[in-house]
C-alpha positions, 0 to 999 in steps of 0.5 A, spaced: 837 611 035 832 617 033 834 623 029 830 629 031 829 634 025 831 642 027 825 646 028 824 653 027 822 658 032 816 662 031 815 667 037 808 669 039 804 675 041 808 681 043 815 677 045 822 678 042 827 673 042 834 676 043 841 675 044 846 678 049 853 678 045 858 674 048 863 680 050 858 683 054 862 679 060 868 684 062 868 691 060 872 697 061 871 704 064 872 710 060 879 710 064 881 703 062 880 700 068 877 692 067 870 691 070 870 683 071 863 680 069 862 678 076 862 685 078 854 687 077 852 694 077 845 695 080 839 697 075 844 697 069 840 696 062 843 692 057 844 692 049 842 685 046 841 683 038 834 682 036 833 674 033 826 674 032 819 677 033 812 676 034 807 678 030 804 683 034 811 687 035 811 693 031 817 697 033 823 692 032 826 688 027 830 682 027 838 685 027 836 691 031 840 692 037 835 693 043 836 696 050 832 693 056 832 692 064 836 685 065 831 683 071 825 683 066 827 677 062 826 669 061 832 665 059 832 659 054 837 655 051 836 653 044 840 648 041 846 650 045 845 657 044 842 662 050 837 667 049 832 672 052 825 672 051 822 679 052 816 683 051 816 689 047 813 693 052 820 692 056 824 694 051 827 702 052 830 703 046 832 701 039 838 702 035 838 700 027 840 703 021 833 704 019 831 709 025 832 715 021 830 720 027 833 719 034 837 723 039 843 724 035 847 718 039 850 713 035 853 706 037 
């Protein structure tokens, strides 16, 4: 039996590796109505946490929360965990403690 060593992942070019929180499946409306994961809302943007970035990514760092269109992604499984690969240009917004000036909205 051959054991394989775990390998690190380095993103290339302008690619960003993100992970959507597991609690994203079900959500509640402002009125408290539970919306199941199977109810898809067309053209709804999604938040995810950045895990790794390529060398040409300038505005995003690991640990940031990013807003993106779920249709502009590639899915990948690494060691049993599900991740998404995005291009930096497909990210619409970044939420992080290091972003000083913004819209005045906070997560």
